[in-house]
N, C-alpha and C positions, 0 to 999 in steps of 0.2 A: 507610657503610651506608645503604641506601635508606630513606627516610622511609615509614612505614606509613600506610595510609589513615586509620586512627583518629586519628593525629596531625594529618593534613591537616584532618580534620573538626573537631578541637578548635581548630585554628588559625583555621578559618573562623568558628566560633562566637565565639571570642575577638575577632576583628576586628569582628564585628557588635556585640558588647557595647561595644567601645570607641567605636563610632560611634552607639551607642544606637538600633540598628535591629533588627528581628526577623529571624532567619535565614530565608532563602528555603526553603520546604518542598521545592521541586523540586530544589534543589541538595543539600540534606540527603539526599533520597531517592536521588539519583544516587550520592553518596558511599557511602551505606549499601549499595546494590546491589553496588558494587565490593567493599566490605569483606566482604559476605556471600558473594560468589562465591569470594573468596580463602579464607575460613574453611571453607566447605563442601568445597572442593577439597582443602585440607590435611587435613581431618577424615576424608574418605572414604579417601584413599590413605595416610594416615599417613606422609607424607614431606614434605620441604620444598616450599614453594609454588613456588619457581623450577623445581625438577626436574619437578614435576607438570605445570606449564604447558608446559614445554619438551617433555616426553614426549607430551603430548596436543595439541601445536600450538595451544594456546589463547592468546588475547590478552586481557589484562585492560584493558578499555576503559572510559573515563569518558565518558558521553554527556550533554551539556548542551544543552537545547533553548532557543533564544533566545526562543521564544514565552512562556516562563515567567519571563523576566527583566525588571526595570525599572532605571532609572538608579540607584536607591538601592542596588541589589545590586552595583554595579560594584566599589567599592573592596574590600569583603571578598573577592569572588571573584578580584580581581586578586592579592591576597595569596596565595591558594591556587594560582593558575596559575603564579605565579613560582617555586613549589616543585615543580611537577609533574615537571620533568625529572629531579629527584633522588629521586623517589618510586617506590613499587612499581607504579604505574600505567604500563602499556605504551603506551597511546595515548589521545588525547583527540579525540572527535568533537564538533564544534559543528554542531548541526542546526537546521533552521528549517522549520516546516510551513506557517504561513499569515501570521501577523502578529508584529511585534516592537515592544515598547514602550520598549526601550532605544535610546538615540541611537546613530547610526552611529559617531561618534568613540570611544565607549566599546567598541562591538563590535570595532572594529579594534585598540584597545589590548589587549583580551583575547586576540585572535587572535595578536598579535605578542608577548605575554608568554610564550606557549608556544613554546619554541625548537625542540626536537628531536622531541617526541612528538605534535605536531599532525598528525593523519592526515586526517580527512575534514572538510571545511567545506561545508555545504549552505546556500546563501543563496537565498531565494525572492523574486523579483520586486522590487517597488518600495517596500519598507518603509523604506529608508534614504536614498534620494535621490541626486542626481547628485554631490554633494560626497564622499559616502562612496565611490562608484564611482571617482571620480578619484583619491582617495587610495589606494584598493585597487590600481588599475592601475599607479600610479606608484611605490608603495612596496613592494608585494608582501608575502608572508609564507611560512612554511615548511611549509605543508600538503602532503600527498601527493596528495590527491584534492580537487578543487574542483568543486562543482556550483553553477553560477551561472546563474540564470534571471532576466532583467531586460528590461523594456521601455524602459529608459533608453539602452541601448547603440545606437549607430548605426555609428560607425567605431571598431573595437576597436584599442587601442594599449596593450597590457599591457607596459610597459617596466620595471616593477619587477623585483625578484629573486624568481623562482619556481623556484629551482634544484632543489628536492626534488620538485616536482610531476611525477607520472607520468600523471595522468588529469585531463582538463578536460572538463566537460560543460556546454554552453550551449544545450541543447535548448529550443525555444520562446522564445528571446529575440527577441521579435516585431519589433524595429526594427533588429536587427543586419544590416547590408547589406554591409560591407566591412571589410578589415583595412588597417592602416598597414604600411609596409614592414618595420619592425623589431618588429612586434607580438609575435612569438614568439622573438625573439633571446635572451631571458633564460630560456628553458625548455629547457635541454640534455637533460633526462631525460624529457620528455613522450613517452609511448608511445601513449596513447589519447586521441582527440579526437572529441567528438560535437557536431554542429551541426544537428540535425534541426529542421525547420520554423522556420528563420531566414529572412532575406531575402538571404542570400548568393547571388550570381548570376554574378559575373565569373570565368571560368576562369583568366584570365591573372594578375590580382592575387592571387587566392586561392592558386593553385599557387605563386606566387613567395613569398608569405608563409609557406606551409606548408613550403617548401623550407628555411627557417631552423630547422626542427626536426630535428636529426640522429638522434634516437631514435624518431621517429614510426613506429609499426607498424600501428596500427588507426585508421581514419578513417571518419566516418559523417556523411553529409548526409541520409540517410533510413535507416530501420531496417526489418529484416524483421519480419513481424507478430508473431512469438513472442519477439523478442529485446529485452532490456532493456540489455544491455551492448554494447560495440563489437566484441567478438570474433566468430569464425565462428559462424554459425547452427548449433545442434545438429541441426536438421532437415535441413540440407544437408551435414553432415559425418559420415562414418562414425565410429562409436565415441563419438559425442558425445550421442546421443539419450537415454541412460539416466543422464546426469549429473544430480546434484541441482540443482534450480532454486533452492535456498536457498544462494546463493553470495555473499551480502552485497550484494545490489542492491535499491535502493528502487524504488517505482513510478515510472512516467513516464520510464523509462530513466535514472534517476539512479544512477550507480554509486558505491557506498560501500565496496566491498571492494577488496582488492589484486588486480591482474590476475595471472594465472598465467603469467608469462613465465619462460622457462628457457633463455635464450641460444640456442645452436645447435640444441637439441632443438626449440624452438618454431619456429625458422625452417624447419627440415626438415619439421616437421609441416604448416606452411602450404603448402609446395611440393608435398607429396604428397597432400593432401586432394582428393578427387573430389567434384564436384557431384552430389548425389542428388536424386531427386524429392521435392518438398516435400508433406507431408501436409496439404493445405489444409483438408480437411473437419473437422479437429480443432480449428479455431480460430474464434473469434467475430469476424467482420469488422464488427460493428456496435458495437464498443467505443467509448464516449464519452471523448474526451480531456478531462481536467478542467482544462486550463490555457490557455484562450483568453486572449489578451492584452487588457488593458483599454485604453481609449482614452488616448492620450498627448496631453497639451497641449504647446504650443510650448516651454514652459520645463521640460519633463520629460525631454528627451532630450539625450544627451551625445555630443559628438564627441571621442574620446580622441586627437585629433591634437596636443594642446597639449604643449609641452615643460615642463620643470620650472618650476613657479611661475607659469605663465601660464594662469589659468583664466577669464579675463574674457570670451572670445569663445566662446560656446556655440552650435554649429551645430544647427539644428533639422531635423526630418524629419517628413513627413506619414505618418500611418498608412496612407494609400492610396498605395503605391508604383506608379509607372507600369508597366503590363505585368504586375504581380503577379496581379491578379484574372483576367487573361486566360490565365495559365499553368495554374492548377489551381483547381478549385472546393473551397475549404477548408471542408468541413463537418466540421471537426475531424480528418478522416482521409482518406486516399485509398487505395483498393485497386485494383490494376491487373489482378487476376485471373490466369488461366493462359493462356499461349500457347506455341506451339512456336517455337523459334529455329533458323534455318539457320546454316551456318557464317558466312555474311555477316551483318553487323549489320542488323537490321530496325527499323523505327519502330513505336512503340506504336500499335495500331490502334483502341483503344477509345474515343478521344475526339477531337473536332475541335480541341481545345486541345493535343493532343500535340505535343511539340517534338522527337520522335525519340529518346526514352530507349532505351538499349540495355542489356540485362541478360542474364546467363546464363539457362539454361532454368528455367522455372517459379519465378519470384520475385515475391513480393508486396511492393510498396513501401508504406511507412507513414510519414506525416509528412514528405514530401519538401520540401526547400528548392528555390527556383527554379533553382539551378545544375544540379539533376538533370534539368531539361528542356532543357538545352543539348545540341545535337546532338553525339554522340560524347563526352559528358561522362565516362563511365567510362574510355574509352580514353585521353582526354586526361590525366586524373588519374593513371592507372597509368603512362603514359609520362613524366609530369613528376616523379613521386615514386618513384624506383627502389627505395627502401628499404621502401616500403609493403607490408604483408603481407595486410591485410584492408581491404576497402572496402565500406561499407554491409552489413556482416555476411556478405559473400561473400569467401572466401579467394581470393587472387590466385595462380594457378598459373603455371608457366613458359610454357605455351601462351597464357595470357591476356596476359602481358607481351609476348610476341613479336607477337601480333596487335595489341595496343595500339600498339606502335611502328610497325607497318605502317600502321594507320589514321591515326596522327598524321602520318606523312610524306605521306600522300595528301591530307589535308584541312587541315593547318595548316602555317604557316611559323614556325620557331623564330626566325629573324632574316630581315630583308628580303634579297631577291636571292639566296636559297638559301645564305646564309652558314651555316656549320656551327658556328662558335664565335665568342664575343665578342672584339672587338678594342678596344684603347684608341685614342682620338683622337690621342694623342701619337705612338704607333707608326705610325699611318697617315700622319701628316704627315711623319714622318722618312723613311718608305719612299718617299713621293712625291718628296721632295727628292733622295734618293739615286737614284731611277729617272730623274728628269729630267736630272740630271747625267750619269748613265751613258748615257742615250739620245743626248744631244747629242754625246758623245765617241765613241760606238761604234754608229753606225747601220749596219744591214746591209741588204743587198738580198735580196729573195725574189721570184722570178718577175718581176723587173724593176721592183718597186715598193719603196718604203720602208715598213718594218714597225716599229711602235713597241713592240709587245708588250702594251700595255695600251690599252684604249679610252679615249676622251676622258671617258667618264662613270665610269670605274672608281673613281677616288678619291672623287669626290663621292658615289657610291653607298656606298662603304665608310664614309665619314663618317656618312651617313644611317643605315646599319646599326649603327654603333657607338653613335650617340645613342639609337636605339630599344632596343638591347640593354642600356643602362646601368641601366635600371630599368623595372619594369612599371607604375610610378605616374608618369604624365606630370605636368609642372608645370602648375598650374592657377591662373588668376586672372581675376577679372571686370574688364572694361575700365571704369575709373572716370574718367568725363569731368569735367574741372575745371568748377566752376560759374562759368563766365565769361559765361553767358547768363542775364540776368534773365527769370524766367518766373513766371506767376501762381501764388501760393500755394506757391512753391518746389517745384513739381511736378517729378518726375523724368521723363526721357525714357522713352517706351514704344516701343522699337524693334519694327518689324514685318518689315522686309526690309533686307538689307545686301549690299553688293558690294565686294570688294577692287578696288583700282585695278589696271589691267592691266599697268602698267609701273613704278609706284612702290609697292613692297611695304609701305611704312609707312602708306599712305593707305587709308581705307575710307569709304564713304558708307553711311548708313542712313536709312531712312524710318520715320516713327513712326505710331502709331495716330491721332495728332492732326494728321496731314498735314504734319509738318515734314520737311525734308530737311537732314541734318547731315553734313558732311564732317569727319572727324577724322584726326589722326595717332595711330593706336592704340598706337604705341610710346611717344610722349611723353604720350599721353592729353590732347592739346590739341585744341580745336575750331579747324578751319581755315576752315570756311565754314558759314553757317547761314541757312536760308530758313524763316521762320515760315509757318504755314498761311495766315494772312490770309483765312480763310474760303473760299478757292478750291479747297482740296484736302481730301479726307477721308483715310482710311487709305491710306498709300503702299504699294502692292503690287508695283509694277514699277520696277526700277532697272537702268540699263545705261550703262557708261562707253563713250565713243567711243575707238577705238584710235589712229587717225591724228591725232586732236585730243584729247590726253589730259587737257586741262583741262575738257572738256565732258562732260555726262552728261544722260541723259533720265530723267525721273521720271513715273510714272503712278499715279493713285489709283483707288480703287474707285468713285468717282463719275464716272469717265470723263475726268477732267482729265489732259492730257498737256503737259509742258513740257520744253524744253531749257535747261539752266543752264550758265553758264561759271564755273568755280571762281575765275577771276581777278577776277570781279565780285561774288563772294559775300562779304558781310561776316562776320567771325567773331562778331559780336554783333548784337543787335537795335538798336543805336544808329545803325547805318547802314541805308540802303535799297538794295535790289538794283537795279542799273542795267538798265533795260528794253532798252538796245541790245544787251545780251549774252544775251538770252533769246529763245526762240521758243515761241509757243503754237500747238498743233496742234488740229485738230478733235477733239472728244471721241469716245471709244470707250466705249460703255456697259458697265458691269459688268466693267471691266478687271481682269485678274489678272497679265498678264506683258507685257514689252516686250523686244525684242532688236534690236541694230544689226548690219548686215552688215559684211563684212570691209573694205570700202572707205569706211565711214562715210557712204554716200550715202543709204541706205534703212534704215528700221526697220519691224518688224512689231509689231502689238499683238493680243493675244487675251484672252478673258475667259469669263464664264459664258454663252457662246453657241456656236453651231456655225460662227461666222464669224471671219475673220482680216482685219485692215486693213493696207494697205501705205502708208507715208508717205515723202515726200521730205524729207530733213533740211534741205537747202539752201533750198528754197522754203517749207517749212512746210506744204505741201499734202498732203492725203490723196489718193493716186493711185487707189486701188481698194479695194473690199471683196470678198473672196472668200467666197461664201456656201455654207452646207451642206457644209463640208469633212469633217465627221464626223457620226455619228448622235447624239452627245451633246456636251455642252460641252467645249471645248478647254482643257486645263489649262495647257499650256506650248507656246510656239512658239520654235524656235531656228534661227538661221542657222548655216551651216557656218563654220568658222574661216578657210577659205582661198578658198572659192568664193562670190562675192557674190550668186549667184542661187539656190543650193540652200538649202532650209530643211526642217525636220522639225516635225511636230505630234504631240502625244500627247493622248489623249482618254479619258474614262470609257467610251466605247463599246468599249474593250479594244483599239483599233487605234493603231498608230504609222504615220504616213505620211510619205513623202519627196516633196518638191515641187520643181519647177524653174520659176523665174519666166520663163525663156526659152520655156517651153512653154505660157504662159498657164494657170496651174494650174487646169484644169478637171477633170483626173484626175491622181492621184498617179503618181509614177515606180514606186512599189511600196507595198504595205501589209504590215505585220507585226503579228501579233495576240498578245495576252497572254491569260491565263485570267481576269484580273481587270481592273478599270479602271486605265488608265495615269495616273500622277501626274506623271511627269517623263521628259524625254528630253534628252540632250545629246550633242554630237559630241566625240570624242577630240581632243586638240590637233592631231593630224596628219590628222584627218578620215577615218581608216581605219575607225573603229568608231562605232556608236551605243550609248550606255548607256541602257537603258530600265528604269524603275522603276514597277511596278504595285502596287496595294494589297496590303498585308500581306506585304512582303518578297520579292515576286517580282521579282528583279533579274537582267537578262540583258544580254549584250553581243552586238550584231548587227554583221554586216559592212555598212558603210555603202553599199557599191556595189550590193548587191541585197537586203539585209534578211535574209539567211540567219543562223541562230543560230550564233554563234561560241562562246559560253560562258554557261552557267547557273550562277550563283554559289551556288545551293542553300541560301540562307538560310532557316531554319525559319520557318514561318508561325505566327501566334498564334491563328488562327481568328477574328480580328476584322475585320469589313468596314469599320471606321473607322480601321484602322491604316495611315494614308497614308505611303508610303515615298518618299524622295528620295535620289538617288545622284549623285555627281559624280566626275570624275577628279581625281587629285592626283599631284604629282611627275611631270609629263608625263602619260603614260598607263601608268605602271608599276603604279599602285595605284588602287583606287576606294574611296570612302568612302560609307557608306550609313547612314541613320538613319530611324526611323519615329516617328510622333507618339505612339503608345501604348506605346512602350518607352523605357527609360532608358539605352539603350546606343547608341553609334555604332560601326559595324563597318568595319574596314579589311581589304580583300582584294586579293590579287594579281590584276591585270587580265589576266594571261596564263594562269594556272593555276586561279584561283578560290580558292586556299587562303587561309584566314583568317590574317592577321598578328596582329591585336589587336582585342579589343573594349574600348572605353573607356566606363566607366560614367558616369552623370550627374555624379558628383562629380569625374570625371577626364577632362579634355579636352586634346587635343593640337592643336586647330585652333579657329578661331572658330565658335561655334555660337549660334544664337538660341534661348535657353532660355526656354520658356514654362512656368512652374511651375503646379502644380495648385491651390495656394491662391488663392482669389479676392483675398486681400489682398496677394499678391506681384506685383511688377512683372516683366515680361519684361526680360531683360538679355542682352548679348552677352558670351560667355565665351571666353577664349583657352585 
């Protein structure tokens, strides 16, 4: 027989008496309200309570507000909660409005004491601290609806058991920027997820994490103006407009009621709903959001990447995320107004900060996360999550899914080299061995030539595709150089420029802001050679290895100093001195920013904050010539071709890229190609067929090296920032390009033949070495693999 509420109340009072404390008035009031409701219901209908509640679909809920509790209330309330599952109470809601005076460990104990009847848990912001959130994420509990708003979260990793949860709302979690791979693996019944105005930005890792939710039907990174829940907007769906707004939802989009899912009927409803015109005039677009995040200190944010028991290393995150302020002006809300859409996807026209958001007709976005500003965001999410029924309060129809699949295939690569499905490395190696044996035994002739059936690059590309496809979260680690070099005050290296060795992949040279040149084995993390500044160099801005003499390299600094070093004569510590017979000092080049050696190691070029380029002879150490006024503004980069020793290209902030030939005494260029913004970077493809040009704010293009004609525009969305300096390079031969900008926290990898995006790698996720310059003034720059 179920325990009645009166008995629970007496049990609570008795527990308080034993501990010699006064009963909490709020707890008594909550129990009284439940008992009164049961009594009135029974009195009015003159039937049993259970039948009346069942007939009227009423749920007897006990609501406890954490704001009313203190630590002294814990033990008596715990006694009550341990009996709730066998009582007349149908559900317990633990709600939180503003502040809580009960410690986090007591709150978790109360939540976990309720086994089957814990329905809604509403936890607001930073009242409990990071230890509470770590315990919550790794232990879990049995609630059905969790509303969790916190400025502590950065990388979410909820690996505890949340098997009964069907709704998770983390709107306005101001520091939340990414998910760990298994973040949602323990939520098999989660149907509704809301993440409005978080810092989630990466399409690839986000969709991979969400793919672990087999029951997910409704997802939201922004909400329609009138919508509090994640379901279809009533204003956009026929038959929904007259539904009652009192559906168990709290303000600020916090859902506390049970969603109306009904199996196949709901699925069919989503498929058949049509998008209607939205009645914009009926809504107030000047509504003030009451939940701006407070400033977070370094010790207030949590990286939920730790596994069981290891909480010692807490990663920190700045409130100012690179690129976030450039995406949207957060005056607590964003209204995108009304515009007409054609069948083709169009970009948002209302702001220079627009990143090409595409929506169905007449939709107002409210509280968008940065991911919403990614080009083709909606189509990418629909194509990646085939079970999804509602995205951002907009139902997903069959035509939407078909169009999303087309857009995805046009602009994104699922796997490198047009692979359609993931493969295992083991199976590829097995097939390679079988094919090699088969080819040796059974070669056949075709048109008089021997045909192997597979290209020489087939298996290496297959292995590359298999590695990329194994996870959306690349392995990341900072290069930690062993402290074998005594330095003043134990200062760390401050890298400013680095270059991989052209033939030995384990070697790397980097120059520092202090004028040092350091050669390291980045695999063993050992210093191979070290040249201190010795007062002769300032910040090292130019580095280039020689190709035919792979132990030599040229370093240039911003004070104009230029030197050639021989690795064989570089001591690994400051205990030795660098042999002068192995070095060459060149005439200075003022305000130097870049150096580059030609293909025969005979000549090198230097450029800087001027319109001039200097040509040097490496063997003699002499400056041969200075080419003046090659551009209208200063030259950012000069690059020799990889195979022709006389061809070189220059890029400048005058918006021009120019090709030059030393054989023609470069008075005029071979050709000029222009960008719409200042050019930051130019480089040749490994086979010299193409030029890769990077202009300010993600204008990345591939030109035909022979005449400068446009071959491919990569179409990377701009941020609207004139300070967003972009650099791009070829990788894996010329199959792919990698591009990054100083105002954004992502590195983009695109196919060099089609322009399709393979992967965006966020700041916390790198697949290559990057010189990371952090925004905090107290943080050092570091090289990240």
